[in-house]
N, CA, C and O of each residue as an XYZ file, in Angstrom:
976
protein
N      60.030    109.139     61.605
C      59.743    110.468     61.807
C      60.469    110.792     63.314
O      59.978    111.658     64.038
N      61.549    110.109     63.685
C      62.233    110.499     65.051
C      63.044    111.600     65.063
O      63.444    112.140     64.032
N      63.372    112.046     66.425
C      63.894    113.202     66.972
C      62.811    114.242     66.470
O      63.243    115.226     65.869
N      61.408    114.117     66.664
C      60.532    115.101     66.395
C      60.497    116.192     67.933
O      60.882    115.808     69.038
N      59.980    117.481     67.651
C      59.841    118.016     68.939
C      58.623    117.715     69.601
O      57.654    117.235     69.013
N      58.651    118.002     70.883
C      57.490    117.366     71.717
C      56.433    118.373     71.499
O      56.730    119.364     70.832
N      55.262    118.254     71.963
C      54.011    118.951     71.898
C      53.448    119.105     70.592
O      52.996    120.211     70.292
N      53.409    118.221     69.819
C      53.023    118.684     68.392
C      51.537    118.206     68.218
O      51.367    117.124     68.780
N      50.445    118.683     67.622
C      49.134    118.461     67.177
C      48.994    118.065     65.971
O      49.371    118.755     65.024
N      48.380    116.788     65.822
C      48.098    116.124     64.414
C      46.445    116.314     64.208
O      45.699    116.205     65.181
N      45.975    116.580     62.991
C      44.496    116.787     62.879
C      44.455    115.313     61.966
O      45.524    115.199     61.366
N      43.596    114.248     61.717
C      43.898    112.899     60.799
C      42.273    113.211     60.198
O      41.415    113.774     60.877
N      42.090    112.781     58.967
C      40.813    112.789     58.229
C      40.317    111.637     58.062
O      40.845    110.595     58.452
N      39.147    111.738     57.406
C      38.357    110.325     57.467
C      38.915    108.941     57.406
O      39.874    108.894     56.635
N      38.695    108.077     57.832
C      39.260    106.569     57.868
C      38.491    105.628     57.340
O      38.998    104.708     56.699
N      36.992    105.738     57.559
C      36.265    104.558     57.202
C      36.750    102.930     57.132
O      36.971    102.290     56.104
N      36.830    102.538     58.280
C      36.996    101.164     58.322
C      38.693    100.653     57.951
O      39.037     99.507     58.239
N      39.540    101.501     57.382
C      40.789    101.325     56.595
C      41.817    101.308     57.934
O      42.401    102.345     58.249
N      42.000    100.049     58.706
C      42.513    100.233     59.770
C      44.494    100.132     59.359
O      45.306    100.659     60.120
N      44.829     99.553     58.370
C      45.981     99.025     58.129
C      46.317    100.644     57.820
O      46.925    101.184     58.744
N      46.038    101.441     56.750
C      46.522    102.801     56.631
C      46.637    103.453     58.078
O      47.756    103.896     58.340
N      45.787    103.567     58.933
C      45.906    103.997     60.127
C      46.843    103.713     61.012
O      47.438    104.616     61.600
N      47.089    102.469     61.216
C      48.086    101.876     61.833
C      49.556    102.521     61.265
O      50.444    103.094     61.897
N      49.490    102.311     60.329
C      50.740    102.692     59.486
C      51.344    104.210     59.666
O      52.530    104.519     59.778
N      50.128    105.118     59.661
C      50.255    106.406     59.986
C      50.834    106.585     61.343
O      51.855    107.178     61.690
N      49.951    105.939     62.022
C      50.454    106.285     63.921
C      51.770    105.341     64.142
O      52.349    105.448     65.223
N      52.172    104.601     63.360
C      53.674    103.904     63.566
C      54.564    105.108     63.285
O      55.384    105.528     64.101
N      54.299    105.780     61.755
C      55.185    106.747     61.452
C      55.240    107.885     62.370
O      56.374    108.151     62.769
N      54.353    108.566     62.768
C      54.008    109.591     63.819
C      54.732    109.397     65.001
O      55.326    110.383     65.436
N      54.836    108.035     65.794
C      55.538    107.904     66.980
C      55.044    109.240     68.088
O      55.731    110.154     68.543
N      53.686    108.943     68.275
C      53.330    110.256     69.206
C      53.548    109.851     70.756
O      53.292    108.815     71.370
N      54.173    111.194     71.179
C      54.521    110.798     72.780
C      53.377    111.418     73.637
O      52.342    111.898     73.173
N      53.740    111.331     75.067
C      52.607    111.876     75.758
C      52.310    113.539     75.587
O      51.301    114.131     75.969
N      53.279    114.010     75.021
C      53.119    115.424     74.923
C      52.390    115.924     73.725
O      51.995    117.090     73.702
N      52.151    114.956     72.536
C      51.341    115.168     71.636
C      49.906    115.114     71.610
O      49.373    114.469     72.513
N      49.264    115.599     70.854
C      47.740    115.809     70.314
C      47.147    115.214     69.057
O      47.319    115.680     67.931
N      46.489    114.227     69.329
C      45.880    113.734     67.947
C      44.703    113.830     67.902
O      44.071    113.198     68.749
N      43.915    114.699     66.846
C      42.565    114.912     66.648
C      42.237    114.492     65.781
O      42.745    114.879     64.728
N      41.114    113.379     65.767
C      40.603    112.688     64.462
C      39.017    113.519     64.392
O      38.401    114.124     65.270
N      38.701    113.253     62.997
C      37.745    114.208     62.361
C      36.559    113.279     62.337
O      35.506    113.741     61.896
N      36.585    112.256     62.677
C      35.205    111.493     62.710
C      35.010    110.410     61.334
O      35.877    110.311     60.466
N      34.034    109.824     61.322
C      34.066    108.859     60.054
C      34.881    107.702     60.320
O      35.546    107.308     59.362
N      34.995    106.998     61.520
C      35.561    105.823     61.654
C      35.200    104.681     61.161
O      36.041    103.824     60.889
N      33.967    104.508     60.984
C      33.341    102.993     60.716
C      32.740    103.444     59.184
O      32.807    104.555     58.658
N      32.095    102.119     58.622
C      31.251    101.916     57.721
C      32.239    102.023     56.446
O      33.288    102.665     56.482
N      31.754    101.282     55.260
C      32.312    100.974     53.926
C      33.801    100.232     54.082
O      34.035     99.278     53.340
N      34.606    100.581     54.853
C      35.808     99.939     54.881
C      35.978     98.457     55.110
O      34.957     97.808     55.337
N      37.018     97.913     55.082
C      37.390     96.652     55.644
C      37.208     96.381     56.764
O      36.681     95.285     56.954
N      37.530     97.179     57.916
C      37.723     96.908     59.361
C      37.022     98.205     60.248
O      37.668     98.808     61.106
N      35.702     98.512     59.931
C      35.326     99.477     61.156
C      35.735     99.129     62.588
O      36.436     99.887     63.259
N      35.294     98.010     63.010
C      35.659     97.330     64.421
C      37.236     97.600     64.620
O      37.561     98.310     65.572
N      38.164     97.109     63.834
C      39.324     96.892     63.974
C      39.619     98.506     64.143
O      40.212     98.801     65.182
N      39.310     99.495     63.330
C      39.716    100.925     63.455
C      39.598    101.472     64.919
O      40.494    102.077     65.506
N      38.142    101.117     65.508
C      37.968    101.638     66.771
C      38.822    100.986     67.953
O      39.157    101.574     68.981
N      39.076     99.821     67.658
C      40.461     98.964     68.378
C      41.399     99.260     68.696
O      41.970     99.196     69.784
N      41.809     99.827     67.236
C      42.962    100.790     67.232
C      43.266    102.003     68.038
O      44.346    102.274     68.563
N      42.001    102.798     68.069
C      41.893    103.855     68.447
C      41.715    104.054     69.955
O      42.051    105.119     70.471
N      41.244    103.149     70.604
C      41.503    102.778     72.259
C      42.467    102.460     72.186
O      43.122    103.465     72.464
N      43.194    101.602     71.965
C      44.589    101.220     71.979
C      45.365    102.448     72.052
O      46.088    102.640     73.030
N      45.283    103.307     71.101
C      45.886    104.805     71.044
C      45.800    105.489     72.333
O      46.702    106.119     72.886
N      44.820    105.325     72.672
C      43.987    106.200     74.198
C      45.069    106.051     75.155
O      45.640    107.012     75.670
N      45.364    104.734     75.405
C      46.087    104.264     76.272
C      47.486    104.132     76.351
O      48.058    103.689     77.347
N      48.299    104.673     74.868
C      49.661    104.715     74.591
C      50.234    106.029     74.924
O      51.440    106.220     74.769
N      49.500    106.894     75.343
C      50.016    108.169     75.770
C      49.861    109.557     75.361
O      49.890    110.511     76.138
N      49.666    109.633     73.875
C      49.066    111.013     73.475
C      47.841    111.157     73.864
O      47.143    110.181     74.141
N      47.420    112.381     73.936
C      46.021    113.121     73.973
C      45.402    112.992     72.888
O      46.006    113.354     71.879
N      44.158    112.500     72.756
C      43.438    112.038     71.933
C      41.928    112.970     71.915
O      41.282    113.128     72.951
N      41.601    113.401     70.914
C      40.485    114.267     70.622
C      39.669    113.442     69.832
O      40.378    113.179     68.861
N      38.455    112.814     69.672
C      37.680    111.872     68.840
C      36.627    112.789     68.536
O      35.915    113.148     69.474
N      36.397    113.247     67.348
C      35.275    113.976     66.951
C      34.199    113.216     66.187
O      34.643    112.486     65.301
N      32.788    113.235     66.353
C      31.995    112.677     65.778
C      31.506    113.040     64.590
O      31.091    114.194     64.481
N      31.453    112.171     63.487
C      31.238    111.999     62.330
C      29.570    111.636     62.070
O      28.830    111.101     62.895
N      29.242    112.031     60.844
C      27.947    111.933     60.462
C      27.577    110.160     60.551
O      26.461    109.741     60.859
N      28.710    109.308     60.228
C      28.289    107.852     59.935
C      28.528    107.210     61.645
O      27.863    106.217     61.940
N      29.203    107.635     62.405
C      28.849    107.204     64.097
C      27.383    107.791     64.598
O      26.583    107.220     65.339
N      27.242    109.296     63.887
C      25.733    109.501     64.494
C      24.699    108.617     64.018
O      23.668    108.353     64.637
N      25.012    108.196     62.948
C      23.663    107.104     62.236
C      23.775    105.840     62.794
O      22.776    105.128     62.893
N      24.983    105.432     63.212
C      25.357    104.140     63.956
C      24.641    104.131     65.148
O      23.940    103.178     65.487
N      24.810    105.327     65.917
C      24.097    105.515     67.380
C      22.534    105.419     67.131
O      21.835    104.639     67.780
N      22.148    106.060     66.384
C      20.678    106.222     66.169
C      20.166    105.041     65.434
O      18.941    105.028     65.562
N      20.618    103.954     64.654
C      20.253    102.652     64.271
C      20.523    101.655     65.312
O      19.965    100.557     65.326
N      21.589    102.132     66.397
C      21.329    101.175     67.614
C      20.381    101.713     68.658
O      20.563    101.222     69.772
N      19.502    102.522     68.574
C      18.630    103.336     69.646
C      19.178    104.239     70.265
O      18.400    104.631     71.136
N      20.415    104.961     70.286
C      20.578    106.084     70.995
C      20.385    107.152     70.215
O      19.791    107.069     69.141
N      20.862    108.233     70.678
C      20.369    109.840     70.318
C      21.478    109.951     69.134
O      22.698    109.910     69.297
N      20.891    110.076     68.103
C      21.505    110.272     66.736
C      20.204    110.774     65.742
O      19.011    110.916     66.011
N      20.963    110.978     64.483
C      20.233    110.977     63.525
C      20.195    110.068     62.202
O      21.192    109.384     61.972
N      19.165    110.022     61.367
C      19.144    109.184     60.055
C      19.439    107.607     60.281
O      19.925    106.972     59.345
N      19.196    107.066     61.320
C      19.490    105.929     61.441
C      19.056    104.691     60.674
O      19.642    103.609     60.682
N      17.983    104.988     60.033
C      17.070    104.469     58.777
C      18.142    104.443     57.602
O      18.060    103.486     56.832
N      18.984    105.239     57.412
C      19.861    105.197     56.521
C      21.172    104.813     56.765
O      21.989    104.975     55.860
N      21.540    104.309     57.878
C      22.397    103.774     58.104
C      23.154    102.306     57.378
O      24.352    102.024     57.424
N      22.412    101.772     56.934
C      22.932    100.497     56.263
C      22.672    100.947     54.577
O      22.962    100.048     53.788
N      22.370    101.705     54.217
C      22.473    102.239     52.735
C      23.738    103.162     52.612
O      24.123    103.618     51.536
N      24.417    103.418     53.966
C      25.493    104.430     53.817
C      26.696    103.495     54.376
O      27.531    103.938     55.165
N      26.705    102.144     53.890
C      27.958    101.485     54.362
C      27.680    100.800     55.502
O      28.400     99.810     55.636
N      26.990    100.955     56.261
C      26.673    100.259     57.797
C      26.687     98.652     57.478
O      26.986     98.029     58.497
N      26.451     97.831     56.376
C      26.877     96.645     56.440
C      27.908     96.256     56.728
O      28.103     95.276     57.447
N      29.066     97.204     56.036
C      30.401     96.742     56.538
C      30.315     96.758     58.287
O      30.498     95.809     59.049
N      30.060     97.813     58.531
C      30.399     97.930     60.069
C      29.613     96.640     60.776
O      30.280     95.894     61.493
N      28.310     96.400     60.590
C      27.886     95.059     61.175
C      28.685     93.701     61.043
O      28.943     92.830     61.874
N      29.004     93.843     59.603
C      29.839     92.534     59.090
C      31.360     92.490     60.070
O      32.032     91.464     60.169
N      31.677     93.648     60.663
C      33.061     93.673     61.238
C      32.835     93.152     62.807
O      33.719     92.645     63.498
N      31.651     93.357     63.157
C      30.937     92.780     64.445
C      30.705     91.548     64.480
O      30.690     90.962     65.562
N      30.497     90.964     63.417
C      29.825     89.749     63.309
C      28.227     89.822     63.441
O      27.611     88.886     63.949
N      27.642     90.867     63.008
C      26.347     91.326     63.243
C      25.556     91.248     61.915
O      24.451     91.756     61.728
N      26.090     90.726     61.254
C      25.316     90.904     59.880
C      24.125     90.164     59.723
O      24.220     89.015     60.155
N      23.137     90.438     59.283
C      21.704     89.764     59.186
C      20.878     89.778     60.669
O      19.706     89.401     60.694
N      21.654     90.298     62.070
C      21.253     90.171     62.968
C      19.954     91.383     63.197
O      19.863     92.285     62.364
N      19.101     91.331     64.230
C      17.935     92.348     64.388
C      18.893     93.634     64.737
O      20.117     93.546     64.835
N      18.026     95.027     64.936
C      18.920     96.089     65.452
C      18.770     95.806     66.702
O      19.730     96.213     67.357
N      17.693     95.095     67.539
C      17.998     94.984     69.034
C      18.870     93.958     69.562
O      19.331     93.988     70.703
N      19.097     93.015     68.677
C      20.357     92.262     68.675
C      21.873     92.872     68.732
O      22.772     92.516     69.493
N      21.917     93.842     67.765
C      22.950     94.524     67.307
C      23.429     95.698     68.596
O      24.611     95.953     68.829
N      22.360     96.273     69.284
C      22.877     96.983     70.302
C      23.374     96.401     71.370
O      24.324     96.922     71.956
N      22.814     95.220     71.803
C      23.432     94.939     72.969
C      24.725     93.731     72.620
O      25.216     93.084     73.545
N      25.131     93.564     71.319
C      26.365     93.022     70.903
C      27.753     93.916     70.975
O      28.842     93.666     71.492
N      27.325     94.918     70.333
C      28.505     96.205     70.385
C      29.164     95.899     71.728
O      28.549     96.009     72.789
N      30.369     95.531     71.647
C      31.403     95.606     72.908
C      31.194     97.088     73.890
O      31.079     98.161     73.299
N      31.170     97.049     74.970
C      30.931     98.118     75.880
C      32.031     99.122     75.897
O      31.682    100.195     76.389
N      33.184     99.063     75.518
C      34.117    100.002     75.278
C      33.905    100.744     74.125
O      33.999    101.971     74.090
N      33.596     99.971     73.093
C      33.259    100.561     71.758
C      31.975    101.535     71.623
O      32.000    102.514     70.877
N      30.711    101.144     72.501
C      29.471    101.873     72.911
C      30.300    103.037     73.654
O      30.229    104.087     73.016
N      30.941    103.120     74.640
C      31.512    104.160     75.596
C      32.182    105.117     74.448
O      31.755    106.271     74.451
N      33.087    104.823     73.552
C      34.034    105.397     72.634
C      32.910    106.161     71.699
O      33.018    107.385     71.629
N      31.883    105.548     71.006
C      30.735    106.210     70.169
C      29.957    107.397     70.839
O      29.627    108.404     70.213
N      29.681    107.177     72.228
C      28.731    107.900     73.080
C      29.753    109.252     73.593
O      29.438    110.358     74.032
N      30.592    108.863     73.427
C      31.956    110.037     73.976
C      32.354    110.900     73.238
O      33.139    111.756     73.647
N      31.846    110.871     71.815
C      32.837    111.343     70.614
C      31.879    112.962     70.904
O      30.692    113.121     71.186
N      33.100    114.070     70.668
C      33.087    115.383     70.797
C      32.676    116.290     69.488
O      33.267    115.863     68.496
N      32.112    117.045     69.294
C      31.507    117.809     68.401
C      32.535    118.888     67.758
O      32.622    119.100     66.549
N      33.069    119.342     68.463
C      34.378    120.248     67.894
C      35.236    120.253     69.005
O      35.123    119.817     70.151
N      36.445    121.066     68.174
C      37.801    120.955     68.927
C      38.563    122.125     68.295
O      38.768    122.055     67.083
N      39.151    123.540     69.191
C      39.704    124.593     68.996
C      41.210    124.265     69.192
O      41.587    123.252     69.781
N      41.984    125.128     68.695
C      43.228    125.156     68.663
C      44.283    125.938     68.141
O      45.021    125.539     67.240
N      44.398    127.378     68.852
C      45.090    128.130     68.333
C      44.755    128.811     66.921
O      45.629    128.985     66.072
N      43.684    129.108     66.777
C      43.371    129.934     65.272
C      42.637    128.884     64.736
O      41.912    129.173     63.783
N      42.652    127.722     65.126
C      42.199    126.330     64.111
C      40.812    125.645     64.862
O      40.751    125.096     65.962
N      39.849    125.854     63.976
C      38.729    124.930     64.676
C      38.577    123.504     63.811
O      38.659    123.423     62.586
N      38.380    122.602     64.569
C      38.178    121.084     63.878
C      36.936    120.616     63.987
O      36.402    120.795     65.082
N      36.237    119.986     63.041
C      34.813    119.671     63.114
C      34.670    118.729     62.071
O      35.498    118.803     61.163
N      33.812    117.875     62.008
C      33.859    116.841     60.839
C      33.087    117.378     59.301
O      33.574    116.939     58.259
N      32.157    118.114     59.241
C      31.595    118.084     58.132
C      31.825    119.752     57.565
O      31.879    120.028     56.367
N      31.939    120.722     58.620
C      31.561    122.209     58.408
C      30.954    122.932     59.249
O      30.473    122.553     60.316
N      30.952    123.922     58.838
C      29.787    125.099     59.705
C      28.670    125.854     58.651
O      28.601    125.718     57.430
N      28.096    126.423     59.258
C      27.115    127.385     58.592
C      27.435    128.718     58.492
O      27.307    129.425     59.491
N      27.906    129.271     57.256
C      28.722    130.682     57.468
C      27.559    131.761     58.135
O      27.830    132.833     58.678
N      26.243    131.198     57.949
C      25.188    132.136     58.078
C      24.556    132.277     59.437
O      23.542    132.920     59.706
N      25.494    131.410     60.443
C      24.961    131.205     62.086
C      26.314    131.319     62.839
O      27.374    130.760     62.560
N      25.978    132.343     64.064
C      27.028    132.744     64.844
C      27.814    131.383     65.397
O      27.094    130.386     65.339
N      28.914    131.189     65.829
C      29.416    129.790     66.112
C      28.748    129.546     67.731
O      28.751    128.406     68.196
N      28.384    130.300     68.248
C      27.556    129.552     69.362
C      25.925    129.000     69.044
O      25.271    128.293     69.810
N      25.488    129.504     67.759
C      24.299    128.871     67.171
C      24.373    127.871     66.192
O      23.429    127.541     65.474
N      25.558    127.367     66.164
C      25.851    126.255     65.233
C      24.966    124.851     65.372
O      25.118    124.199     66.405
N      24.224    124.467     64.552
C      23.227    123.249     64.829
C      24.069    122.031     64.495
O      24.691    122.094     63.435
N      24.191    120.923     65.238
C      24.938    119.688     65.244
C      24.782    119.043     63.778
O      25.660    118.334     63.286
N      23.717    119.325     63.208
C      23.252    118.655     61.959
C      24.116    119.252     61.078
O      24.644    118.618     60.164
N      24.352    120.716     61.328
C      25.149    121.200     60.196
C      26.569    120.671     60.338
O      27.198    120.214     59.385
N      27.131    120.775     61.821
C      28.325    119.982     61.970
C      28.743    118.694     61.583
O      29.911    118.308     61.632
N      27.687    117.969     61.162
C      27.793    116.516     61.082
C      27.528    116.268     59.604
O      27.840    115.169     59.143
N      26.824    117.456     58.599
C      26.388    116.834     57.410
C      26.425    118.117     56.412
O      26.021    117.909     55.268
N      26.792    119.190     56.684
C      26.783    120.519     55.948
C      27.898    120.245     54.429
O      29.029    119.802     54.626
N      27.644    120.414     53.655
C      28.566    120.337     52.589
C      28.673    121.924     51.390
O      29.710    122.583     51.310
N      27.620    122.202     50.729
C      27.971    123.075     49.743
C      28.154    124.384     50.184
O      29.138    125.075     49.918
N      26.938    124.810     51.042
C      27.170    126.018     51.799
C      28.447    126.577     52.422
O      28.952    127.697     52.337
N      28.821    125.483     53.066
C      29.937    125.707     53.913
C      31.408    125.900     52.808
O      32.245    126.798     52.902
N      31.391    124.678     51.703
C      32.569    124.496     50.706
C      32.704    125.789     49.921
O      33.800    126.293     49.677
N      31.403    126.364     49.487
C      31.722    127.103     48.419
C      31.821    128.594     48.982
O      32.267    129.413     48.179
N      31.483    129.043     50.200
C      31.598    130.285     50.753
C      32.476    130.638     51.562
O      32.945    129.737     52.258
N      32.955    131.918     51.741
C      33.929    132.053     52.895
C      32.850    132.365     54.539
O      31.640    132.544     54.675
N      33.769    132.320     55.353
C      33.067    132.618     56.762
C      33.516    133.435     57.261
O      34.619    133.885     56.953
N      32.657    133.949     58.353
C      33.515    135.275     59.219
C      33.744    135.124     60.681
O      33.638    136.007     61.532
N      34.161    133.543     60.894
C      34.578    133.267     62.284
C      36.005    133.388     62.732
O      36.418    133.096     63.854
N      36.780    133.898     61.631
C      38.393    134.473     62.085
C      39.189    133.150     62.547
O      40.005    133.157     63.468
N      38.864    132.075     61.830
C      39.743    130.853     62.257
C      39.887    129.854     60.914
O      39.209    130.151     59.931
N      40.363    129.210     60.882
C      40.805    128.227     59.838
C      40.112    126.963     60.322
O      40.482    126.509     61.404
N      39.023    126.260     59.560
C      38.445    125.227     59.888
C      39.092    123.923     59.181
O      39.202    123.888     57.955
N      39.465    122.982     59.904
C      39.827    121.934     59.198
C      38.933    120.806     59.442
O      38.666    120.411     60.577
N      38.470    120.287     58.364
C      37.123    119.341     58.406
C      37.460    118.308     57.548
O      38.496    118.476     56.905
N      36.706    117.053     57.341
C      36.601    116.129     56.672
C      35.320    116.137     55.885
O      34.782    117.115     55.366
N      34.852    114.671     55.883
C      33.221    114.516     55.612
C      33.104    114.593     54.002
O      32.327    113.740     53.574
N      33.693    115.419     52.990
C      33.577    115.528     51.955
C      34.547    115.167     51.301
O      35.585    115.813     51.440
N      34.521    114.014     50.372
C      35.925    113.387     49.766
C      36.667    114.391     48.905
O      35.838    115.132     48.377
N      37.773    114.668     48.597
C      38.449    115.314     47.398
C      39.456    114.361     47.210
O      39.860    113.714     48.176
N      40.074    114.133     45.686
C      41.211    113.855     45.689
C      42.509    114.242     46.227
O      43.476    113.540     46.522
N      42.330    115.552     46.297
C      43.652    116.027     47.145
C      42.869    117.169     48.518
O      41.758    117.698     48.528
N      43.863    117.217     49.435
C      43.352    118.200     50.477
C      42.940    119.739     49.874
O      43.657    120.466     49.186
N      41.595    119.993     50.338
C      40.839    121.111     49.751
C      41.805    122.205     50.377
O      42.057    122.082     51.576
N      42.346    123.218     49.708
C      43.007    124.473     50.414
C      42.182    125.543     50.110
O      41.960    125.716     48.912
N      41.702    126.260     50.859
C      41.027    127.695     50.799
C      41.199    128.336     51.759
O      40.279    128.613     52.528
N      42.571    128.760     51.950
C      42.956    129.683     53.162
C      42.435    131.000     53.093
O      42.238    131.470     51.973
N      42.157    131.733     54.189
C      42.471    131.418     55.479
C      41.329    130.626     55.980
O      41.319    130.300     57.167
N      40.231    130.239     55.082
C      38.882    129.677     55.977
C      38.818    128.375     56.242
O      38.270    127.979     57.271
N      39.369    127.538     55.350
C      39.080    126.414     55.519
C      40.274    125.100     54.968
O      41.008    125.523     54.076
N      40.450    124.134     55.233
C      41.535    122.973     54.813
C      40.426    121.697     55.063
O      39.866    121.572     56.152
N      40.239    120.988     54.196
C      39.614    119.685     53.807
C      40.457    118.734     53.917
O      41.360    118.784     53.081
N      40.513    117.521     54.952
C      41.162    116.619     55.049
C      40.574    115.305     54.651
O      41.199    114.266     54.865
N      39.512    115.306     54.136
C      39.058    113.751     53.561
C      39.314    113.728     52.586
O      38.650    114.494     51.888
N      40.404    112.883     51.851
C      41.297    112.578     50.616
C      40.693    111.090     50.266
O      41.480    110.267     49.799
N      39.589    110.791     50.436
C      38.778    109.317     49.797
C      39.478    108.088     50.252
O      39.333    107.139     49.483
N      40.213    107.861     51.328
C      40.947    106.865     51.696
C      40.023    105.467     51.333
O      40.522    104.518     50.728
N      38.898    105.483     51.699
C      38.164    104.244     51.584
C      37.950    104.168     49.862
O      37.904    103.047     49.356
N      37.846    105.155     49.153
C      37.780    104.983     47.731
C      39.104    104.616     47.107
O      39.150    104.855     45.900
N      40.031    104.170     47.559
C      41.202    104.015     46.913
C      42.065    105.194     46.934
O      42.922    105.221     46.051
N      42.029    106.058     47.654
C      42.944    107.173     47.345
C      43.918    107.506     48.779
O      44.945    106.837     48.901
N      43.673    108.262     49.561
C      44.793    108.546     50.621
C      43.925    108.985     52.104
O      42.763    109.371     52.229
N      44.806    108.796     52.956
C      44.341    109.196     54.325
C      45.479    110.292     54.549
O      46.688    110.143     54.376
N      44.886    111.278     54.919
C      45.754    112.687     55.418
C      45.685    113.120     56.571
O      44.626    113.046     57.194
N      46.562    113.548     56.989
C      47.076    113.863     58.522
C      47.820    115.434     58.354
O      48.879    115.630     57.759
N      47.174    116.242     58.878
C      47.761    117.728     59.047
C      48.401    117.977     60.400
O      47.724    117.777     61.409
N      49.796    118.447     60.510
C      50.586    118.838     61.785
C      50.396    120.202     61.413
O      50.701    120.862     60.419
N      49.614    120.521     62.838
C      49.475    122.015     63.003
C      50.508    123.048     63.006
O      50.502    124.053     62.296
N      51.505    122.680     63.966
C      52.361    123.805     64.305
C      53.652    123.817     63.005
O      54.160    124.888     62.669
N      54.038    122.591     62.413
C      55.275    122.560     61.285
C      54.283    123.091     59.833
O      54.833    123.491     58.807
N      52.621    122.992     60.000
C      52.589    123.360     58.928
C      52.585    122.018     57.661
O      52.637    122.111     56.434
N      52.506    120.883     58.498
C      53.164    119.781     57.257
C      51.979    118.837     57.106
O      51.342    118.384     58.058
N      51.727    118.566     55.746
C      50.735    117.214     55.411
C      51.748    115.913     55.366
O      52.888    115.874     54.903
N      50.996    114.873     55.980
C      51.245    113.671     55.743
C      50.090    112.892     55.026
O      48.930    112.943     55.433
N      50.487    112.156     53.915
C      49.589    111.154     53.860
C      49.900    109.730     53.405
O      51.024    109.531     52.943
N      49.130    108.829     53.473
C      49.422    107.391     52.889
C      48.242    106.944     52.238
O      47.113    106.906     52.727
N      48.663    106.544     50.866
C      47.817    105.848     49.951
C      47.247    104.380     50.365
O      48.025    103.534     50.806
N      46.123    104.161     50.237
C      45.308    102.933     50.221
C      46.110    101.860     49.745
O      46.615    101.910     48.624
N      46.296    100.705     50.661
C      47.282     99.714     50.059
C      48.554     99.724     50.163
O      49.200     98.702     49.927
N      49.114    100.830     50.518
C      50.596    101.231     50.363
C      51.030    101.269     51.726
O      50.169    101.098     52.590
N      52.368    101.488     52.110
C      53.101    101.809     53.047
C      53.967    103.012     53.666
O      54.070    103.402     54.829
N      54.452    103.384     52.674
C      55.173    104.779     52.384
C      54.298    105.982     52.843
O      53.298    106.327     52.214
N      54.661    106.500     53.790
C      54.405    107.994     54.247
C      55.001    108.997     53.239
O      56.199    109.029     52.954
N      54.122    109.761     52.757
C      54.544    111.041     51.835
C      54.193    112.427     52.965
O      53.308    112.721     53.768
N      55.328    112.954     52.515
C      55.004    114.383     53.538
C      55.519    115.610     52.554
O      56.411    115.524     51.709
N      54.786    116.690     52.858
C      55.143    118.156     52.017
C      54.576    119.210     53.128
O      53.689    118.914     53.929
N      55.194    120.439     53.062
C      54.864    121.305     53.479
C      54.284    122.493     52.991
O      54.744    123.099     52.024
N      52.967    122.962     53.833
C      52.083    123.782     53.614
C      52.307    125.286     53.975
O      51.616    126.294     53.831
N      53.542    125.042     54.499
C      54.072    126.637     55.313
C      53.912    127.810     54.552
O      53.276    128.811     54.878
N      54.580    127.595     53.446
C      54.516    128.627     52.368
C      52.853    129.342     52.118
O      52.484    130.516     52.134
N      52.141    128.124     51.903
C      50.766    128.151     51.335
C      49.864    129.124     52.429
O      48.961    129.893     52.099
N      50.363    128.873     53.823
C      49.851    129.581     54.914
C      50.020    130.826     55.001
O      49.129    131.594     55.365
N      51.704    131.333     54.533
C      52.332    132.505     54.871
C      51.492    133.358     53.597
O      51.101    134.521     53.695
N      51.346    132.582     52.541
C      50.775    133.505     51.415
C      49.409    134.038     51.662
O      49.062    135.168     51.319
N      48.576    133.094     52.330
C      47.153    133.149     52.734
C      47.482    134.557     53.967
O      46.487    135.241     54.208
N      48.445    134.852     54.503
C      48.538    136.044     55.310
C      48.517    135.568     56.861
O      48.451    136.353     57.807
N      48.592    133.939     56.987
C      48.393    133.556     58.167
C      49.540    133.538     59.052
O      50.541    133.199     58.421
N      49.801    133.798     60.407
C      50.682    134.075     61.132
C      51.380    132.630     61.462
O      50.643    131.794     61.985
N      52.416    132.354     61.263
C      53.140    130.947     62.109
C      53.044    131.040     63.532
O      53.360    132.042     64.174
N      52.658    130.111     63.951
C      52.765    129.478     65.256
C      53.943    128.420     65.582
O      54.012    127.898     66.695
């Protein structure tokens, strides 16, 4: 992807410990200091190298592009498990947390021991995660929004966990919501309301990335090296959305 314009914005779906595909995607993007990359959360659990994913994201933060790291429900559970503010830490191990502990060499360790053994820069990363991000008609969030609540009244629990109420209903917020959390075999396109970018990478499907300006979808399949791209510009035009 050489000779690209400056100032691009990318939004990346759920990674779940699949560091190889993340690295290949970032290598293909070749982000510059003028670019912004937004990650929708769920960096950890289930996949082969949750620690490796956070290592790669911390490296990216020092490489130049502006990075926005949103919190997923899996990071929230991990924080609660470690004794920090979060939800449902009791469910952490049952939702793939064993893979996260294993990647840190903490499998079989007590919760207290785990809390002191997570590297300081990784803990800082987890504690600094944002809940949402907006960009020119797009709103990025991990799971979605409650269509029945005004934007200022949204609850963190819904931003991290909501599914059906958001997925099956239109919303009145005047933006296209880019979200992850609920895996689909293909990107969920429900314009002008939403675009779902969790395509089940950890379940041997794909990692999906959407470039806002070009309306370009970039994907890499688990275990492969090639990046596939296709334009969603006509889809956005058909939905009556103004090109930016």
